[in-house]
N, C-alpha and C positions, 0 to 999 in steps of 0.2 A: 214759097215760104219754108224756112228751115224748121223741121219738125222738132229737132232736139238742139236748140241754139246753145244751151249751156253744156249739155253732155258732149257735144261735138268739140268743145274746147279742152276736154280732159283726156289726155293720152297717158298720163301717169299720175300717181297720187300727189306728187309735189305741186302740180297745178291745182289739184283739189284743195290743198292746204292754203293756197293763195286766195281762195274765194272768201268773201264775207260770209259770216254765219247765216245772215239773212237769206243768202242765195241757196242754201243747202236744201231748203224745202222744195224749191223749184227743181233742183237737180234730182231729188228723190222722185218727184212726179215724172220727170222725163225718163229717168232710169227705169222706173216701173213700166211705163208705156213701151219703152224699147224692149224690155224683157218679154212682154206679151207679144209684141209684133215679131220679135226674133224667134222665140221658141215655137210660135204658131207655124212658122215656116220650116223649121228643122225638126221639131219634136224635141223632147227632153224633159227634165224636171222643171215644173212650173210653180206649184203651190209653195214649196219650201223656199224657192228663190224670191218670190214676191214677199215672203215674210221677213226677209233679212236685208231689205234695201237700206233702211235708215241705219241699222246696226253696222252694215258694211261701210257706209259713208262716214259714220262717226268714228269708226276704228281707224280708217285711213286718214281722217282729218286730224285726229289727236296724236296718233302714233307715227313715228318716223320710219315708215315702211319703205324699202324692205330691210333696213338696218334693224328695226324692231321686228320681231318675228310674230306673225299671225299663223296659228296652227288651227286649221279647220277640221272638225270631226266629220266623218263620212264624206263630206265634200260635195254632195249633190246640191247644196245651197250656196255655192260659190260663184254663180254666174255673174252677179253684180260685182264681185271681187275681180273676176276676169275682165269684165268690161272696163272697170276703172284702172286696170293695170296694163293697158296697152293692147288688149285683145278684142276690142269692140268690132273691128272689121272681120276678125276671124270667127265671130259668132255665126256668120253666114254658113259656115261649114261645121257647126257644132256637132261633135260626136260622129262626124262623117269621115270618110277615108282621107287621111292626111290633115284633118282639121283639128280644131280645138277640142281637147278632151272634156268630158262632162264632169271630171273630177280634178282636183289639184295634182299637178305633176311637176316634180323638181326640174325635169329637163325642159319644161315648157316655158317657165318664167322664174326669175329670181324671187318674185313675190309669192310663189308657191313653195313655201319653206319645207313642207313635208307631204309626200305622196300618200293619198288616202283613197278610200273606196269602201272599206269596211268600217264599222262603227267603234267608238269608245277608245280610240287610240290617242286622241289629241292631248290629254293631260299627261300621259306618260312621255310622249315625244316632247311636249313643251317643257316638262320638268328637266329632261335631259339637256335641252338647249339652254335653259336658264342656268343650270349648274355649270355647263360648259362655259357660258359667258362669265360666270363668277370666277371660275378657275383661271380663265384667260385674262381677267381684269377688264372685261368689256362692260360698258355701261348700258348696253341695249336692254330693252324690255321684251318680255315674252308673254304672249296671250294665247290661251286655248279657248276655242269657241265650241261648245258641245250642246247638243239638244237634250231635251228631257227624256226622250226615248233612249238615247245612247247612254244616259246616266244609269239605266237599269242593268247594264252589263258589269260584271265583276271587275274587269280591268280598270274601269273608270274609278271605282272605289279603292282598288289597290294603289292606283296612282295618287289619289287624294290622300290616302293614308301615309304614303311615302312623302309627298310634297309638304304635308303639314308639319313634318319634323325635319325637313331637309334645309330649312332656312334659305329658300330660293326666292328671288324677287320675280314673282310671276303672278299673272292674273288669269283666273278661270272665269269665263262667262257662260252661265247656264242660259241657253236660249229656250225658254219655256213657251211652247206654242200650244199647250193644252190648258185652256183657261180654267178647267175644272179643278186642277190641282193647286191653284194659287188663289189667294184672296184678291178682291177687286183692286185694281190699280187706280189710285186717285191722288188727291193733293197730299194726303198724309204720308203715303208711302213714298211719293216723290220727294217730299221734304225730308223724310228720314234718310233716304238714300244720299241726298246731298249732305245732310248734317253728319251722318255716320262716316262718310268718306272724306269729309273736310279736314283741313289741317288743324283747326281749333280743337275738335273732338279728339283727334289722334294725339295731338301735343299734350292735351290734358291727361289723356290716358297714360302716356309715357311719363309725364311728370308725377302722376299719382303712383305709378309703379316704382319710381325712384325714391319717393318719400316713404311709401309704405313698405319698401323693400327691407327696411331695418326691422320690420316686424312681420315675419312670414304669415302669422295668423291674421293680422289685419289685411295684408295684401290678398290672401286667399278669400277673405270675407268680401273685400271690394270687388274682386274678380267675379265672385258669385253674384253679387248685386248687379254688376254690369251685364252678365250673361242673362240674369233673370229679366232685367228691363228689356234688353234686346230680344230675348226669347218671347216676351209678351207681345212685342210690336212686330216682329218679323218671323218668318218660318225657317230661319237659318241656323237653328240651334245645332243641328247635326254637323253642318260644315264648320261651325265655330268649335265644336268638340274635336274635329279633325285637325284643328290648328289654323284655320283660315279666318280672316276678317271678313264677315259676311255683310254684303250691302244689297238692299233691294227688298222686294221686287219693284222694278220700275218699268214704265211703258217703253217697250223696244221700238216703238214707232214715233216717239216724241224726241226729236233732236235736241230740243231745249232742256230736256232732262238727261239724255244720254251723254251729250258732249261735256257738260261741266262735271258730271259724275266720273266719266273716264279721265278727265283732266286731273281730278283729285286723286284718283286711284293710281294714275301714272307716277305720282310723286311719292307714293307710299312704299315702304320696304316690306319684304316678307310676302307670304302667300295671301293673295286677295281673292275674293269670290264675289262676283256681281251676278245677280239674278235679274234677267230681263224677260218680260212677257211679250210675245209677239203673236201674230195671227197668220197662219198659213193662208196663202191666197190674197193677202192684203192688197186692196186697191183694184182688184178685178172681181166683180160681183159673182160671176159664175164659179170662180175658184174659191171664193169665200164661202159660198153656199155648199160646195162639195169638194173640199180639199183633197180627199182621197182620189176621186175621179181625176183631178187635175194634178196629181202627184207626178206621174210619168205619162206624158202625152205623145201622141203622134201628131202629124200636121193637122191643123184645124183652122177655121175662120174665126178670128177673135170676136166679130160682131154676132156670130151665131153660136159659137161654142162647140164642144164635142158632140157629135151626132152618133147615136147608137148604130152599130152595124147589124144587119140582119143576114141570116143564112151563112153560107160558107162552112168550111171544115172546122170541126172543133180543135182546139189546141190540146196538146198533151196535158196541160194543167187542168183543163176542163174535163178531160177523160178521167184524170185522177180524182177530181172532185166528185164526179158522178159515181165512180166506183166506191169511193169512201162512204157515200150515203147508202148505196145499195148493200154494201157489206155490213154496215152498222145496223141496217134494218133487220138482218138475220143473225147477227152476232153481237150479243149484248156486252161482250168483254172488250170490244174494240174501243180504244181511247185514242183520240187524235190530238197531236201536239204540234204547235208551231212556235218558233222563236220570232214573234212579231211580224210574220209574213202571211197572215191569214188570207188577205186579199190576193196577194201575188201567187200563193200556192193553191188557189181555187177552193178554199175551205168555208166560204161564207154560207153556203146552203147547209152544210153540215152543222155549222155553229148555230144556225137558226133552228134546225130540226132536232139536234141533239146537244143542247147547250150544256147539259150536265156532264157530257163526255168530251167536251172541247176545252182545251187548255192552251191559251196564248201566254207563254211564260215571259214575254218581253225579249229584248235583244240579249239573250243569255243562252248561247248555244251549248256551253259546257253543262249548265244546269239542265237544259232540255234533254240531253242524252242520258245523264244519270237519273233524272226524273223518270224517263222511259224505262230505264233498267229497274228502278224500284217498283214501278207498276208491274213489270213482267215478273218480278220475283213473287208477287202476290197473285199470280194467275191471270192478270189482264193481258191483253194483246195490243200493245201500243203501236201506233203508226206515227212516226215523226216525219212530217213534211218539211223539207229543208232544201235550200239551194245547194248545189254541189260545192260552190265556193265557200259557203258559210259552214258547211260541215267540217271544213278544215279547222275551224276554231274549236271544235269539240272532239278532236281526233284522239287525244289521250283517253277521254271518257269512253269513246267508242271501243277502243282497244282494251282498256283495263276494266271498265265497268260493265260493258255489254259482251264483247267477244270472249274475253277470258272466262266469263261465267256462262257462255253459250246461251244467252237469253234470247227469247223470241221477240226481237224488236224489228219492225219493218222501217227501213229508211227509204222514204219516197223522195228520190233525189232529182229535183227539178233543175233545169238549166244545165244539164250535162252537155259538155262540148262548148263550142263557140257561141256566145250570146249576141255578138254584134256591137252595138253602139256603146254599151257600158264598158267595154274594153277589158284590159288584163286583170283588173281586180275582181271581175265578175265572170270571166270565162271559166267554165267547168272543165278545165283541161287536164286535171291531175287525178280525178277520182278513181278511175280504173286502176291506176298505179297504187294509190295509197290505200285502196280497199282490198285489192287482190292479195297483198302480202300479209293480211291479217288472218291468223288461224280461225277456223269455225265460220268465217264470213262467206256468204254466197252473194254473187254479184251478177245481175242480169241487165241486159240492154235491149229494149224492144225495138223492132224494126218498123212497127206501125201501131195505130191506135188500138186495135183489137188485141194485138199481142201485149201491149202495155197493160191493158185491163186484166188479161189472163195471167201475166207475170205478177201483178199485184196480188191476185188471188193465190197464186202459187207461193209467194213470199209469206203471205199471211198464214197459210196453212203449214208452213215449214216450222219445225221445232228447233229454231236457232235464228241467229241474226241474218237478215237479208237486206240487200240494197237493190232497188229497181231504179235504174238511171235513165232518165228520158230527157230529150232536148227541149230547148225553148221553142215556142211557136207550134205550128201545125206539122202533121206528118203527111204521108202520101194519100190519105183520104180513105182508108179502109173503114168501113162501117162497123161500129161496135155493137155487140150483142148484149141483151139485158141479162143474160145468164152469168153465173159466177164460176165459169169453167177455168181450169188450170192448164198447165202444160207439163209434159214429162220433165222431171227434175234432172238438170245437168245434161240435157240432150238438145242438140241442134237439129237442123233439117237441111236437106238439099232442095233448093228452090229452082234450080235450072241445071240440066245435064248437058255437058259439053265435052270437050276433049283437050288435052295438052296442058291447059292452065286452069287452076281452081282458085276462085276468089273467095276468101273466108271473111265474110262481112260481119261486123259487130254493130248492132243497133242501127243508128241512122244511116250507116254506110251501105245498107243493103240496097237502097234505091239507086244510087249511082253505080253500084256494082252490077246490078241487073241491066242497067242502061248500057254500060260498057261491054258487058258480056255478049250482047247481041252483035257487036262489031267483029268479034273474033271467035265466036262459038265457045265460050268458056263455061265451065261449071261454076255455079254460085251456091255457096252454103250460107245459110242464115244461122250463125253460131249461137245466138241467143244468150248463152252463159259464158261469162269470162271466168267465173269460178263457181262450181267445179266445171272445168272446161271439158268438152266432149272428146275424150281421148280416142274413142272408137271411130268417131267421124273423121278426126284428123288422120288417123292411121289409114282409113279407107281412101281418103283423098290423096294421101301420099303415095299409096300403092298404084293409083290409077292415073296420076298426073305427074309430069316432070317438073312443074313449077307451081308452087303455092304462093299466093299473095294475101297476107292479112291486111285488113283495112279497118281502122278505128279512128274515132274523133276524140283522141286522147294523146297525150305525149307518148312517144315511142318507148322511152325509158321506163321499164317496169310495167308496161301496159299489156293489152290483150295479145299483141303480137309476140311479146316476150314469153307469154304462156304457151303459145303455139310452138315457138322455138324450143322451149324446155321439153315439151312432149316429143318433138322430133329428135332431140338430142338423147332423151332417155330411152327411146325405142330404137335408136341407131338407124333411123330412116335416111336414105341417101337423097331424098327429095330436096330440091333447092327451095329456099324460102326468101321472099322479099316482104319487107314490112313497111306498110304505109301508115302514117299517123301525123300528129302535130310535131313540129320541130322543137329542139331543145332551146327555146327562147320564149319570152313573154310576147304574146301577140297583141298588137295594138287594137284600138277601136276601129269600127267601120262597118260596112254592110256585111251581114252574116254570111251570105252566099259568096260574096266576093272574097272574104277572108278564107273561106273553105277552098275556093278555087286557087287562091294564091298558095295555099298549103298543099295543093295537088289532090285534095279530097273531093273531086267531082269526076264526072265521066271522062272529061279530057285528061285529067291528071292520071286516072287509072290506065287509060290507053297509053299514055306516055311511059308509064312504069312498065307495062307489059312489053312495049316495043323495046325499051332499053334492055330488059333482061333477055328477051328473045334474040336481040342482036349480039349478046355476049356468048350465045351457044356456039 
């Protein structure tokens, strides 16, 4: 028996648009079941995708995609979109090596109109596309789909502010999956959405503007009355003030409400705003009950659900979370900040124990950095837990508001290096480069769990800005100690004595360096600090070895190896230097360790590099 008889007939949205509307409910049920089955086999984002099934179907049913442009925000909720646009079979290798990406990618499909992975970019991109269509005389429609979390970022409101006066024919859909911030969705709001988006209401409004236009005072009065009436009935006053025609909220799982509302909005000119309410995890009871747990999942059995893991090595994120609590217990000035990544950054125990010192500022990285700077100005010791790739969004604030004023802010930089399945938008491939060039900044990279804990203590006690950059997942398994010991500032250490070749390992690269060194009796240095780099240790290694090899999980340009080269150049050392790191390209998604191996950043890659340079002698 065919499990998905209707879904199996859909290879592109044109086939979807041929279906009778009565069939769409069955399609939604099949699509949701396929999502659970597929993601349970591959891992990936689940809750957010289950919540956008009906919305995705309705959008492709109403709009002429890909001619009409759908611009998804963040993109982790686009699995249904991928399935309906010819990539159903490819879901078997979702986020795997050479497989379908977990986010929209322009090179993957013409239906992926804009590549995303970070939040709050959709309205800006959609506005650009809408105005380009207008300038080119194209009749296509442009739709931005953004979540309520992403709406907390400043860029979203910058774009709304611009779009409201740009006279662009575009639709912004707010996918609101937090029921607490919206009124109940029922018959009244469904009726209002249809009525306010319908041609009769909008024609009457245009006619009234034309008649009352001869008397500006009457027109202003009428506009105020309309805004007052709509403001009493809907929560969209803010968006109306920004120049949008606000519709909603409506039930984002009700196709009988979604489709006619979208059809009405498709015909309207100017900036339109549709507020839909959805539920993360919709249709899969376990995900509905705990959407956070089922946000990003590994492989699991759908009939059982996610089972807790016991034992095993702690992740670097867990090491950070424990340190944060331990330091806060003895240091009342410690303030913890996260830009909407409390769970991912391991801060939930801290939030429960020290709620008055825990600040989740939402998806607002720029604000988070300057907020930390303000706290530091008043004697607090802020710790900003942030993914490497997300700190890129607050770079000007790091440079101007923190480093320029030499403020003691600790940046706990999670996901440094290659993260694996989430791909190029989430790899922390650039932080050593973009941090090292900033004056007053100290940059550390731990080689193991205990060293991570000690570096965090060192950073916290330093009177200036510090970044401790640690990778995703687990380390080599070094047991952490409950003490709050630090390490000598700006000093590395020799972990293995050898001859001829010295491997200068930064952070996570110490483990493969030690493994490779056993094969040819090399010296191995755990450099610890990228800035200030240990010049004395480099000079010592250069005097005693004919070849130095720096190894880092960061792009080569401007990274740790570049700092080693600078020291050798400034000291006039004749020692040869080979630099190993990530190549000058964006690295795709796939297994984390396979990606490292392909970049040559494993034992075998180090051995090849040593052999290559020894052959040149």
